[in-house]
DRENDONU-194416 format. One record per atom (N, C-alpha, C): x, y, z; residue in one letter. Coordinates in steps of 0.05 Angstrom, whole numbers, padded with zeros to 5 digits, always signed. Layout:
# residues N
XYZA
...
***
This chain:
# residues 399
-00581+00393+00929M
-00582+00355+00929M
-00615+00353+00943M
-00625+00335+00915D
-00651+00330+00925D
-00651+00291+00933D
-00650+00298+00969R
-00652+00269+00983R
-00677+00253+00979R
-00691+00264+00957S
-00725+00255+00958S
-00712+00232+00922S
-00688+00232+00933V
-00693+00220+00899V
-00679+00187+00906V
-00700+00168+00889P
-00690+00143+00904P
-00668+00135+00896P
-00650+00127+00903L
-00626+00106+00910L
-00626+00072+00906L
-00609+00069+00891G
-00618+00047+00884G
-00594+00031+00907G
-00613-00004+00913P
-00598-00014+00921P
-00576-00020+00943P
-00556-00018+00923E
-00531-00016+00938E
-00522+00009+00954E
-00535+00034+00934E
-00528+00057+00937E
-00535+00075+00968E
-00555+00054+00972A
-00580+00077+00991A
-00553+00054+01021A
-00547+00030+01012R
-00527+00020+01028R
-00502+00059+01052R
-00520+00069+01034S
-00478+00086+01040S
-00489+00101+01066S
-00514+00118+01064V
-00526+00128+01089V
-00523+00110+01120V
-00516+00087+01113R
-00518+00077+01131R
-00499+00079+01153R
-00498+00079+01185P
-00473+00094+01205P
-00453+00078+01198P
-00460+00042+01204E
-00443+00029+01182E
-00406+00055+01162E
-00422+00060+01139S
-00423+00052+01122S
-00407+00090+01128S
-00420+00101+01137V
-00405+00121+01146V
-00388+00128+01159V
-00382+00099+01182G
-00358+00101+01206G
-00326+00093+01189G
-00334+00072+01166F
-00309+00065+01146F
-00307+00090+01129F
-00322+00111+01121I
-00312+00126+01109I
-00291+00159+01128I
-00306+00155+01146E
-00287+00176+01176E
-00262+00153+01174E
-00264+00129+01196G
-00240+00112+01196G
-00236+00100+01171G
-00225+00102+01137G
-00197+00102+01133G
-00198+00143+01135G
-00203+00161+01134G
-00191+00184+01131G
-00213+00188+01086G
-00215+00184+01091F
-00241+00187+01060F
-00256+00209+01072F
-00258+00223+01101T
-00278+00240+01099T
-00280+00282+01085T
-00259+00285+01083G
-00242+00313+01078G
-00244+00309+01044G
-00238+00279+01037L
-00230+00274+00995L
-00274+00272+00985L
-00297+00265+01012V
-00319+00265+01007V
-00334+00288+00991V
-00321+00303+01025Q
-00331+00338+01020Q
-00316+00337+01004Q
-00296+00349+00996S
-00289+00355+00971S
-00301+00353+00948S
-00303+00328+00940F
-00332+00330+00919F
-00347+00330+00918F
-00361+00344+00936L
-00384+00350+00946L
-00378+00370+00940L
-00367+00377+00955D
-00372+00417+00948D
-00364+00431+00923D
-00348+00407+00905D
-00342+00418+00880D
-00362+00414+00855D
-00371+00388+00872L
-00391+00383+00851L
-00427+00410+00841L
-00417+00425+00873C
-00453+00444+00865C
-00446+00468+00851C
-00411+00476+00849S
-00415+00494+00830S
-00405+00487+00814S
-00402+00467+00791I
-00390+00457+00777I
-00420+00464+00757I
-00399+00479+00740P
-00425+00484+00710P
-00437+00480+00685P
-00416+00459+00678D
-00432+00446+00652D
-00433+00423+00657D
-00432+00405+00637Y
-00437+00373+00630Y
-00407+00363+00631Y
-00383+00385+00621G
-00365+00381+00610G
-00341+00374+00638G
-00353+00388+00648S
-00324+00398+00677S
-00349+00379+00693S
-00369+00372+00689A
-00372+00346+00713A
-00364+00324+00709A
-00350+00316+00693L
-00347+00293+00671L
-00311+00293+00695L
-00302+00321+00683T
-00271+00317+00681T
-00272+00314+00720T
-00286+00322+00732L
-00290+00332+00768L
-00288+00300+00773L
-00305+00278+00757A
-00317+00264+00773A
-00293+00240+00746A
-00290+00239+00726T
-00265+00224+00731T
-00243+00242+00745T
-00228+00256+00748A
-00212+00259+00768A
-00224+00249+00807A
-00232+00265+00806D
-00230+00254+00844D
-00235+00218+00840D
-00248+00204+00819G
-00253+00175+00815G
-00215+00170+00822G
-00200+00173+00810R
-00177+00173+00805R
-00172+00171+00829R
-00172+00191+00841Q
-00157+00210+00868Q
-00166+00189+00898Q
-00182+00185+00891L
-00195+00164+00910L
-00179+00138+00905L
-00182+00120+00893W
-00160+00104+00880W
-00128+00103+00894W
-00115+00133+00882R
-00094+00129+00892R
-00097+00131+00933R
-00119+00147+00923Y
-00103+00148+00960Y
-00113+00123+00976Y
-00131+00107+00972A
-00129+00074+00982A
-00111+00071+00978A
-00091+00067+00946V
-00072+00054+00952V
-00045+00057+00968V
-00045+00094+00955D
-00030+00092+00977D
-00024+00103+01009D
-00051+00093+01018R
-00061+00081+01048R
-00053+00053+01070R
-00071+00032+01037A
-00051+00012+01030A
-00024+00009+01041A
-00011+00026+01034R
+00013+00014+01034R
+00031+00035+01047R
+00017+00047+01061G
+00049+00068+01084G
+00039+00091+01076G
+00042+00102+01058R
+00038+00123+01042R
+00025+00151+01059R
-00006+00143+01061K
-00022+00168+01073K
-00022+00154+01096K
-00031+00173+01102P
-00039+00152+01141P
-00075+00141+01133P
-00070+00120+01157S
-00091+00100+01149S
-00117+00106+01164S
-00114+00122+01186G
-00137+00142+01194G
-00135+00110+01215G
-00162+00104+01242S
-00168+00093+01255S
-00166+00065+01245S
-00174+00053+01219L
-00176+00039+01210L
-00163+00025+01203L
-00139+00006+01201A
-00114-00007+01191A
-00115-00005+01155A
-00091+00001+01149A
-00077+00018+01129A
-00085-00012+01108A
-00092-00034+01111S
-00093-00054+01095S
-00133-00057+01094S
-00146-00039+01103D
-00178-00040+01108D
-00186-00045+01075D
-00190-00061+01060D
-00205-00037+01041D
-00223-00031+01025D
-00247-00030+01054R
-00279-00023+01068R
-00279+00009+01061R
-00265+00031+01074P
-00257+00053+01072P
-00260+00072+01029P
-00253+00050+01013L
-00251+00066+00994L
-00261+00053+00976L
-00294+00036+00984Y
-00323+00017+00974Y
-00332+00049+00983Y
-00339+00046+01015W
-00355+00062+01014W
-00363+00103+01008W
-00334+00100+01011A
-00309+00134+00991A
-00337+00132+00963A
-00320+00109+00944R
-00343+00115+00922R
-00373+00116+00929R
-00384+00097+00942L
-00407+00097+00931L
-00429+00120+00953L
-00423+00138+00968A
-00413+00160+00964A
-00418+00192+00955A
-00398+00184+00931E
-00405+00197+00915E
-00415+00191+00893E
-00418+00156+00894V
-00443+00143+00863V
-00478+00166+00875V
-00479+00161+00895A
-00497+00166+00908A
-00503+00199+00910A
-00486+00215+00923A
-00491+00238+00906A
-00498+00262+00889A
-00479+00240+00860V
-00480+00242+00840V
-00508+00234+00832V
-00523+00217+00831R
-00553+00215+00828R
-00567+00221+00847R
-00564+00246+00871Q
-00588+00249+00882Q
-00578+00290+00872Q
-00557+00298+00848W
-00553+00328+00853W
-00565+00336+00825W
-00571+00359+00838R
-00597+00381+00819R
-00576+00391+00812R
-00557+00393+00788P
-00543+00415+00783P
-00558+00448+00764P
-00542+00465+00768S
-00560+00489+00760S
-00553+00491+00724S
-00552+00462+00713F
-00554+00457+00696F
-00577+00438+00676F
-00588+00445+00654E
-00594+00414+00645E
-00578+00377+00631E
-00581+00366+00655L
-00558+00356+00652L
-00573+00326+00655L
-00587+00321+00627S
-00588+00289+00622S
-00586+00258+00632S
-00615+00243+00638P
-00608+00221+00642P
-00580+00195+00633P
-00575+00200+00620Q
-00552+00186+00599Q
-00529+00207+00612Q
-00525+00235+00606Q
-00502+00239+00627Q
-00507+00235+00644Q
-00523+00223+00662R
-00509+00224+00692R
-00511+00208+00690R
-00502+00189+00684T
-00507+00164+00683T
-00466+00146+00673T
-00465+00178+00655E
-00442+00166+00646E
-00434+00179+00675E
-00429+00206+00686L
-00406+00213+00708L
-00407+00197+00730L
-00428+00173+00738V
-00430+00151+00762V
-00410+00134+00744V
-00413+00122+00716A
-00391+00103+00697A
-00365+00106+00720A
-00356+00137+00710A
-00334+00154+00714A
-00336+00152+00735A
-00342+00150+00758I
-00324+00149+00788I
-00321+00114+00789I
-00336+00094+00784D
-00339+00072+00782D
-00316+00059+00773D
-00296+00076+00752R
-00297+00049+00723R
-00252+00068+00733R
-00254+00094+00741T
-00229+00095+00754T
-00219+00109+00784T
-00250+00098+00809G
-00262+00095+00821G
-00234+00069+00823G
-00241+00045+00817R
-00236+00016+00817R
-00206+00020+00809R
-00191+00045+00801G
-00170+00032+00783G
-00159+00020+00756G
-00181+00025+00750Q
-00197+00002+00723Q
-00176+00012+00697Q
-00166+00049+00700D
-00146+00059+00675D
-00129+00072+00678D
-00127+00063+00719S
-00099+00084+00713S
-00073+00053+00715S
-00077+00029+00705I
-00063-00004+00693I
-00043+00014+00684I
-00011+00009+00703A
+00014+00021+00686A
+00040-00006+00713A
+00063+00014+00689Y
+00085+00000+00713Y
+00104+00007+00703Y
+00122+00033+00722S
+00142+00034+00722S
+00176+00027+00727S
+00160-00003+00707T
+00207-00022+00700T
+00182-00033+00681T
+00220-00030+00666P
+00206-00038+00638P
+00212-00079+00636P
+00196-00091+00624R
+00197-00125+00619R
+00218-00132+00605R
+00229-00117+00603S
+00262-00127+00612S
+00288-00143+00626S
+00275-00121+00641T
+00295-00127+00676T
+00270-00143+00689T
+00246-00137+00692T
+00222-00148+00725T
+00199-00150+00701T
+00189-00184+00714R
+00160-00184+00709R
+00139-00178+00718R
+00116-00168+00699H
+00101-00156+00697H
+00074-00176+00708H
+00059-00165+00728V
+00033-00190+00739V
+00022-00164+00758V
-00012-00166+00734L
-00030-00154+00742L
-00050-00174+00754L
-00053-00170+00770I
-00084-00170+00787I
-00114-00172+00795I
-00120-00168+00801T
-00153-00152+00802T
-00176-00170+00823T
-00186-00152+00827G
-00200-00170+00857G
-00226-00146+00856G
-00241-00159+00884F
-00277-00140+00888F
-00273-00130+00895F
-00301-00117+00909D
-00318-00101+00912D
-00319-00118+00944D
-00327-00110+00974P
-00342-00123+00995P
-00370-00131+00985P
-00389-00148+00990Y
-00409-00160+00978Y
-00420-00174+01000Y
-00443-00186+00999K
-00457-00200+01018K
-00473-00175+01042K
-00467-00155+01036L
-00471-00130+01051L
-00505-00140+01068L
-00525-00136+01052D
-00547-00141+01066D
-00541-00166+01095D
-00532-00188+01084A
-00530-00210+01115A
-00510-00191+01135A
-00484-00177+01121E
-00460-00165+01144E
-00452-00133+01126E
-00457-00122+01132I
-00448-00091+01126I
-00423-00081+01116I
-00421-00103+01156R
-00389-00102+01157R
-00374-00115+01139R
-00372-00130+01121N
-00357-00152+01112N
-00345-00132+01092N
-00321-00143+01095G
-00294-00133+01063G
-00291-00155+01035G
-00266-00150+01036N
-00258-00165+01008N
-00228-00167+01014N
-00213-00198+01017S
-00193-00197+01030S
-00178-00191+00995S
-00194-00197+00963S
-00171-00195+00941S
-00173-00169+00939S
-00193-00145+00945G
-00196-00138+00935G
-00167-00112+00955G
-00164-00119+00983A
-00152-00114+00992A
-00119-00115+00988A
-00113-00142+00973T
-00097-00146+00961T
-00096-00130+00934T
-00111-00132+00922A
-00096-00113+00903A
-00087-00085+00902A
-00105-00071+00937L
-00085-00044+00945L
-00069-00047+00945L
-00066-00070+00963A
-00033-00073+00983A
-00003-00064+00969A
-00023-00084+00936L
-00004-00088+00917L
+00004-00069+00893L
-00004-00070+00889D
-00012-00043+00853D
+00016-00028+00864D
+00024-00029+00846G
+00052-00005+00834G
+00074-00020+00857G
+00068-00050+00872K
+00093-00056+00889K
+00120-00071+00868K
+00131-00067+00877V
+00167-00083+00867V
+00183-00102+00886V
+00174-00116+00890L
+00189-00134+00913L
+00217-00159+00886L
+00234-00168+00904E
+00250-00184+00891E
+00237-00217+00902E
+00250-00231+00888T
+00259-00254+00890T
+00282-00271+00874T
+00295-00283+00892D
+00316-00294+00882D
+00330-00303+00855D
+00293-00294+00832R
+00302-00302+00817R
+00304-00279+00800R
+00292-00257+00804G
+00288-00231+00800G
+00272-00220+00808G
+00259-00192+00795R
+00247-00179+00804R
+00218-00172+00791R
+00190-00163+00794V
+00165-00172+00797V
+00153-00140+00812V
+00137-00140+00793E
+00129-00115+00797E
+00087-00122+00798E
+00075-00114+00815F
+00047-00110+00800F
+00037-00093+00805F
+00023-00091+00785A
-00018-00077+00782A
-00028-00085+00792A
-00054-00074+00788A
-00080-00084+00804A
-00097-00071+00797A
-00133-00079+00789A
-00138-00059+00794A
-00176-00071+00798A
-00197-00066+00818M
-00226-00077+00818M
-00239-00082+00790M
-00270-00096+00817F
-00284-00111+00801F
-00306-00096+00805F
-00328-00100+00806P
-00360-00100+00826P
-00365-00112+00813P
-00389-00116+00837V
-00406-00150+00843V
-00422-00137+00830V
-00428-00128+00806R
-00449-00127+00784R
-00464-00144+00763R
-00477-00150+00758W
-00479-00174+00747W
-00487-00160+00718W
-00499-00134+00719R
-00488-00118+00691R
-00462-00119+00687R
-00451-00093+00701D
-00417-00086+00696D
-00394-00119+00670D
-00412-00130+00687F
-00399-00156+00671F
-00409-00167+00645F
-00430-00159+00630G
-00461-00156+00618G
-00446-00131+00596G
-00438-00138+00616D
-00433-00092+00588D
-00393-00085+00584D
-00375-00113+00590G
-00342-00125+00573G
-00327-00096+00598G
-00333-00102+00622V
-00324-00080+00654V
-00292-00099+00646V
-00300-00124+00654V
-00259-00148+00646V
-00267-00139+00629V
-00267-00143+00582E
-00258-00138+00576E
-00239-00120+00566E
-00260-00091+00574Q
-00247-00067+00572Q
-00218-00068+00595Q
-00215-00069+00618T
-00205-00064+00636T
-00173-00082+00625T
-00182-00116+00611L
-00158-00123+00616L
-00141-00128+00583L
-00167-00120+00567R
-00160-00127+00533R
-00126-00114+00525R
-00120-00085+00541P
-00091-00084+00522P
-00070-00097+00540P
-00074-00121+00559F
-00047-00126+00581F
-00047-00143+00565F
-00066-00163+00554L
-00073-00209+00547L
-00062-00208+00519L
-00066-00178+00518T
-00055-00181+00476T
-00033-00177+00476T
-00023-00185+00449D
+00009-00176+00446D
+00012-00141+00432D
+00027-00122+00451G
+00032-00108+00446G
+00054-00095+00463G
+00058-00066+00469A
+00071-00053+00489A
+00058-00064+00515A
+00035-00061+00518D
+00025-00060+00553D
+00028-00094+00562D
+00028-00109+00546Q
+00024-00131+00544Q
+00041-00149+00576Q
+00031-00160+00595V
+00045-00173+00623V
+00053-00197+00612V
+00066-00203+00638D
+00087-00244+00645D
+00061-00248+00648D
+00054-00246+00660L
+00031-00263+00690L
-00005-00257+00692L
-00025-00257+00700F
-00047-00248+00706F
-00068-00265+00727F
-00072-00251+00746A
-00078-00276+00759A
-00118-00259+00773A
-00141-00269+00769T
-00171-00258+00774T
-00164-00269+00804T
-00172-00247+00819L
-00173-00265+00850L
-00196-00249+00878L
-00222-00279+00869S
-00241-00266+00893S
-00234-00275+00926S
-00258-00289+00939V
-00266-00292+00967V
-00283-00332+00969V
-00275-00346+00973G
-00269-00367+00969G
-00286-00382+00985G
-00275-00407+01001S
-00286-00408+01015S
-00267-00410+01054S
-00280-00411+01072P
-00261-00416+01103P
-00226-00426+01104P
-00225-00405+01107G
-00196-00417+01120G
-00172-00440+01098G
-00173-00430+01067E
-00167-00445+01043E
-00161-00430+01025E
-00141-00433+01007F
-00141-00415+00982F
-00143-00440+00958F
-00164-00427+00942D
-00169-00450+00918D
-00159-00437+00908D
-00134-00460+00878L
-00139-00454+00854L
-00140-00465+00841L
-00159-00451+00819E
-00188-00472+00802E
-00168-00473+00770E
-00177-00499+00766Q
-00172-00518+00726Q
-00182-00496+00718Q
-00203-00504+00723N
-00226-00496+00702N
-00250-00475+00708N
-00255-00450+00689N
-00290-00434+00696N
-00292-00440+00670N
-00326-00437+00694G
-00362-00440+00665G
-00365-00429+00653G
-00379-00426+00641A
-00390-00418+00624A
-00419-00401+00630A
-00422-00407+00653W
-00455-00411+00671W
-00448-00390+00692W
-00478-00373+00693R
-00483-00355+00723R
-00510-00373+00735R
-00505-00375+00752G
-00517-00389+00771G
-00540-00389+00787G
-00540-00340+00785G
-00570-00340+00793G
-00570-00331+00814G
-00543-00328+00829K
-00555-00309+00869K
-00536-00278+00856K
-00562-00269+00880A
-00551-00235+00881A
-00531-00223+00884A
-00531-00197+00874D
-00499-00181+00867D
-00508-00160+00888D
-00496-00147+00886N
-00493-00122+00905N
-00512-00094+00905N
-00534-00109+00885E
-00557-00092+00865E
-00568-00113+00870E
-00582-00131+00883S
-00598-00146+00890S
-00614-00152+00870S
-00596-00169+00843V
-00591-00163+00823V
-00600-00190+00815V
-00603-00211+00794C
-00600-00239+00799C
-00596-00251+00765C
-00595-00274+00762Y
-00577-00270+00735Y
-00576-00304+00729Y
-00604-00329+00724L
-00586-00349+00711L
-00594-00351+00680L
-00565-00359+00675G
-00562-00375+00647G
-00537-00363+00638G
-00530-00356+00605S
-00503-00362+00589S
-00494-00340+00603S
-00462-00334+00619V
-00450-00320+00601V
-00446-00291+00582V
-00460-00284+00589P
-00469-00258+00563P
-00447-00255+00552P
-00453-00244+00526N
-00433-00219+00513N
-00398-00225+00513N
-00392-00244+00512T
-00364-00255+00506T
-00349-00235+00493T
-00323-00245+00486A
-00300-00240+00477A
-00291-00263+00449A
-00305-00296+00459A
-00306-00292+00438A
-00325-00287+00412A
-00315-00296+00377A
-00312-00297+00363A
-00337-00311+00349A
-00342-00324+00349G
-00364-00338+00354G
-00381-00361+00367G
-00377-00387+00361A
-00396-00386+00386A
-00364-00401+00416A
-00388-00392+00448Q
-00356-00378+00454Q
-00356-00414+00477Q
-00343-00425+00480P
-00332-00450+00488P
-00339-00467+00520P
-00346-00474+00532Q
-00365-00470+00558Q
-00343-00479+00582Q
-00316-00485+00574W
-00296-00486+00596W
-00277-00465+00586W
-00262-00456+00600T
-00236-00449+00598T
-00221-00462+00631T
-00190-00456+00620R
-00162-00463+00639R
-00152-00454+00652R
-00151-00459+00672S
-00123-00442+00676S
-00094-00453+00664S
-00088-00425+00657T
-00048-00427+00662T
-00037-00422+00669T
-00041-00415+00692L
-00024-00410+00716L
-00001-00434+00727L
+00020-00427+00740P
+00034-00468+00747P
+00018-00475+00784P
+00005-00495+00785L
-00021-00498+00801L
+00001-00515+00817L
+00024-00530+00815P
+00025-00543+00826P
+00057-00545+00839P
+00069-00512+00838E
+00076-00502+00844E
+00080-00478+00871E
+00043-00466+00863M
+00034-00455+00882M
+00031-00465+00898M
+00016-00486+00903A
-00002-00502+00911A
+00017-00520+00945A
+00044-00512+00933A
+00073-00514+00960A
+00068-00500+00968A
+00058-00471+00972V
+00069-00451+00988V
+00068-00460+01010V
+00088-00448+01024P
+00072-00460+01068P
+00060-00427+01064P
+00043-00438+01082G
+00029-00421+01100G
+00005-00421+01124G
+00002-00413+01128P
-00037-00411+01145P
-00051-00421+01138P
-00047-00413+01117F
-00071-00431+01101F
-00066-00450+01072F
-00097-00467+01093A
-00091-00489+01060A
-00082-00474+01036A
-00062-00498+01015V
-00072-00475+00983V
-00080-00521+00970V
-00108-00496+00956K
-00112-00533+00945K
-00120-00528+00923K
-00109-00536+00902V
-00108-00546+00859V
-00141-00544+00867V
-00153-00550+00859R
-00198-00551+00857R
-00193-00549+00819R
-00194-00574+00823T
-00200-00597+00794T
-00241-00604+00785T
-00249-00595+00816S
-00274-00609+00810S
-00303-00592+00789S
-00315-00580+00781V
-00325-00576+00765V
-00359-00597+00766V
-00375-00573+00760D
-00410-00577+00751D
-00424-00575+00734D
-00430-00605+00716T
-00443-00599+00683T
-00474-00592+00689T
-00484-00590+00666A
-00511-00579+00667A
-00524-00604+00661A
-00547-00612+00669L
-00554-00639+00685L
-00567-00640+00666L
-00574-00618+00642L
-00582-00639+00612L
-00571-00613+00600L
-00569-00622+00571P
-00552-00607+00549P
-00576-00581+00545P
-00587-00582+00550F
-00606-00564+00536F
-00611-00532+00555F
-00604-00538+00575F
-00601-00512+00593F
-00604-00493+00596F
-00579-00489+00580P
-00566-00456+00577P
-00585-00447+00560P
-00594-00460+00535A
-00607-00448+00526A
-00647-00445+00522A
-00642-00457+00547L
-00666-00438+00567L
-00674-00398+00566L
-00696-00397+00563P
-00691-00360+00574P
-00683-00370+00602P
-00664-00331+00595V
-00654-00317+00622V
-00667-00319+00650V
-00665-00323+00663I
-00690-00323+00698I
-00669-00302+00717I
-00679-00278+00715T
-00668-00268+00740T
-00699-00261+00761T
-00705-00268+00763D
-00724-00274+00784D
-00714-00293+00807D
-00700-00273+00838C
-00697-00289+00857C
-00713-00307+00864C
-00722-00317+00859R
-00746-00331+00880R
-00736-00352+00863R
-00717-00370+00848V
-00723-00380+00831V
-00703-00405+00850V
-00708-00423+00859P
-00683-00430+00867P
-00669-00465+00868P
-00642-00466+00881A
-00618-00463+00853A
-00621-00486+00834A
-00620-00495+00820I
-00621-00524+00810I
-00595-00527+00804I
-00595-00557+00814P
-00564-00580+00824P
-00551-00588+00792P
-00526-00585+00792G
-00515-00595+00772G
-00505-00617+00773G
-00485-00636+00757V
-00471-00662+00766V
-00443-00646+00774V
-00439-00649+00790P
-00409-00659+00803P
-00387-00668+00776P
-00364-00662+00768M
-00350-00685+00756M
-00331-00677+00777M
-00314-00687+00796P
-00287-00683+00816P
-00250-00678+00799P
-00265-00683+00769D
-00236-00689+00755D
-00238-00662+00729D
-00253-00660+00736G
-00261-00626+00711G
-00281-00639+00697G
-00282-00627+00674P
-00306-00624+00651P
-00290-00649+00632P
-00324-00665+00633P
-00315-00690+00604P
-00315-00666+00583P
-00302-00680+00544P
-00311-00671+00530P
-00335-00660+00519P
-00343-00635+00504D
-00379-00622+00497D
-00383-00634+00520D
-00372-00626+00544S
-00412-00619+00564S
-00397-00593+00566S
-00429-00592+00570T
-00443-00570+00584T
-00439-00555+00613T
-00411-00525+00625A
-00421-00518+00639A
-00445-00510+00656A
-00441-00517+00689W
-00461-00507+00699W
-00448-00491+00721W
-00425-00505+00732A
-00395-00489+00749A
-00371-00492+00739A
-00361-00478+00743G
-00336-00477+00754G
-00319-00478+00779G
-00286-00485+00772G
-00279-00490+00799G
-00276-00476+00819G
-00297-00455+00815G
-00297-00439+00844G
-00330-00427+00845G
-00346-00457+00820G
-00380-00434+00823G
-00387-00425+00807G
-00402-00414+00805S
-00419-00391+00794S
-00433-00376+00780S
-00419-00358+00814Y
-00421-00326+00808Y
-00404-00311+00794Y
-00407-00285+00812L
-00379-00263+00785L
-00355-00279+00797L
-00351-00276+00800S
-00311-00293+00816S
-00303-00310+00790S
-00322-00326+00775N
-00314-00357+00770N
-00326-00334+00738N
-00338-00324+00734E
-00343-00303+00703E
-00322-00283+00709E
-00309-00276+00726S
-00287-00248+00724S
-00259-00274+00715S
-00258-00296+00706A
-00244-00310+00710A
-00250-00321+00684A
-00265-00340+00684Y
-00283-00339+00641Y
-00268-00325+00629Y
-00268-00293+00646R
-00258-00279+00618R
-00252-00277+00608R
-00227-00263+00647A
-00201-00252+00634A
-00195-00293+00606A
-00197-00300+00623T
-00169-00325+00597T
-00196-00343+00576T
-00210-00331+00566L
-00230-00322+00547L
-00214-00307+00541L
-00209-00285+00543L
-00196-00266+00535L
-00161-00280+00517L
-00146-00281+00530R
-00122-00294+00522R
-00118-00313+00510R
-00150-00324+00514D
-00142-00347+00489D
-00157-00341+00466D
-00159-00319+00462V
-00173-00309+00444V
-00155-00290+00432V
-00135-00274+00446A
-00112-00268+00441A
-00095-00290+00425A
-00092-00311+00447G
-00072-00324+00426G
-00040-00319+00449G
-00043-00309+00460A
-00022-00294+00483A
-00006-00313+00489A
-00010-00337+00502G
-00008-00359+00514G
+00011-00351+00541G
-00003-00337+00543L
+00000-00320+00584L
-00008-00343+00605L
+00005-00342+00622P
-00003-00357+00640P
-00021-00343+00668P
-00041-00357+00668G
-00060-00339+00678G
-00096-00358+00692G
-00099-00347+00709G
-00132-00360+00719G
-00135-00347+00735G
-00148-00365+00763H
-00167-00350+00779H
-00155-00364+00806H
-00148-00344+00834I
-00150-00347+00857I
-00167-00347+00872I
-00171-00364+00888H
-00201-00360+00915H
-00186-00367+00942H
-00192-00335+00955T
-00175-00335+00980T
-00190-00337+00996T
-00183-00350+01029P
-00200-00362+01044P
-00208-00333+01049P
-00241-00345+01070V
-00257-00316+01070V
-00243-00306+01099V
-00258-00284+01100L
-00257-00258+01123L
-00263-00267+01145L
-00262-00276+01162E
-00258-00270+01188E
-00250-00262+01218E
-00267-00267+01234G
-00257-00254+01257G
-00282-00235+01266G
-00294-00216+01266L
-00312-00194+01265L
-00331-00193+01278L
-00320-00177+01298P
-00325-00177+01325P
-00359-00170+01330P
-00374-00186+01339E
-00403-00174+01349E
-00403-00145+01348E
-00401-00131+01350T
-00387-00106+01340T
-00376-00078+01345T
-00373-00066+01329G
-00353-00057+01315G
-00349-00068+01291G
-00325-00038+01284L
-00319-00046+01262L
-00300-00063+01244L
-00276-00068+01270T
-00253-00083+01255T
-00252-00096+01287T
-00227-00113+01284S
-00225-00125+01323S
-00200-00133+01313S
-00181-00134+01327P
-00140-00148+01312P
-00144-00174+01306P
-00172-00189+01318E
-00171-00222+01302E
-00176-00217+01266E
-00187-00193+01263F
-00207-00194+01234F
-00184-00181+01214F
-00165-00160+01231E
-00137-00146+01223E
-00122-00166+01213E
-00117-00190+01224G
-00089-00207+01226G
-00105-00215+01220G
-00123-00228+01204N
-00135-00249+01188N
-00134-00241+01155N
-00132-00216+01164R
-00130-00202+01133R
-00120-00191+01130R
-00081-00187+01138D
-00064-00185+01133D
-00049-00216+01126D
-00056-00232+01138A
-00042-00263+01130A
-00052-00268+01106A
-00071-00272+01101I
-00079-00265+01077I
-00079-00252+01050I
-00068-00228+01055I
-00048-00217+01034I
-00018-00232+01036I
-00001-00243+01060T
+00026-00242+01063T
+00028-00264+01043T
+00001-00291+01060Q
+00015-00308+01034Q
-00004-00323+01001Q
-00027-00297+00985L
-00031-00293+00964L
-00003-00282+00950L
+00012-00263+00949T
+00034-00246+00957T
+00056-00270+00943T
+00053-00288+00960G
+00074-00305+00963G
+00066-00329+00941G
+00043-00337+00944L
+00031-00353+00919L
+00037-00325+00897L
+00033-00300+00892L
+00027-00300+00851L
+00071-00292+00862L
+00081-00298+00878L
+00117-00283+00859L
+00121-00316+00853L
+00108-00330+00864T
+00115-00363+00861T
+00115-00364+00831T
+00083-00368+00819A
+00070-00363+00803A
+00096-00352+00775A
+00096-00320+00785A
+00123-00297+00781A
+00145-00326+00765A
+00158-00324+00778D
+00179-00344+00792D
+00184-00381+00767D
+00158-00388+00777A
+00162-00399+00758A
+00154-00411+00727A
+00150-00397+00713T
+00137-00379+00687T
+00168-00369+00677T
+00178-00348+00684R
+00196-00365+00681R
+00219-00370+00658R
+00216-00359+00642T
+00239-00371+00616T
+00261-00360+00611T
***
């Protein structure tokens, strides 16, 4: 390894004591070390790509097994999503600084990183063990932890829910439901490169793999679940996990022609809002429209120093022919994950129930240390209530 090779802002955090503590506390140390050992003996690029792909899948499967109680959880709770994030990032950092015995082009190195990124988030392993004829198939997506410069110990309850439910089959009064899950990075570039469409397209279009319902998940407001009615085609400029900002229209979508400014949830929002639990469940109808309709035609701004530009609040949803400035959940990557997924659904014409759920902010971190009983209890409560919301949606849309 050449430790003098500079790492990007996201990967550079992987050497912090807290991140190492998450890897150890989650029981991932042996997996990461095994990858590093194998990497040092790789003879050629093809073998390296095979290793990166297989190891990413192993990380994901271990994290799911850990969350489902099939692997030892280590000193951190089984529902903790943070060990997977930091273990994967440690391996990506190693690939960045790896000095192989053979010539490796920059493009090939990028492809090795992409393989770990993709497989280590479960994006290529979405599958169901039951037939749709007997079981409702529900697909969910979560996110990595984020806002890590402000608090490197942050977790993400949407990602924790994805790990807890992937491959799980549950019974309701109306039948069986099976979940499959994947995660997305908190990075603008991946979304522009089509990570949402590449991951979800086989499951939202007509064919053998089509699911019965989908929901993109992310973290939202303190103390409540928000069920978004609309999502907008606008990026609001906030920094991502690579400290990159982007103010402009959502690029490179599934739209064949001019992309719509808005998409709409087809989840059964009233039935879901009635689900009891420790957190309120609210249907979010409000959006923001652009102050001036020509704003989206302006050049993209990537300067993080540019102040936020307010939109025009529309409490009852977007008026006809309005220009999107913020969807029901804002203008960050959570909104974009839902916009891209629901647009993909609409372009495919499949008519599937689908939309976005914002989970409560995960609170309860102690002043020092990686976790606390309050933090773990809040995460488990969010996962439990969110599971109930998804089961209600699956049952309410049965035909």
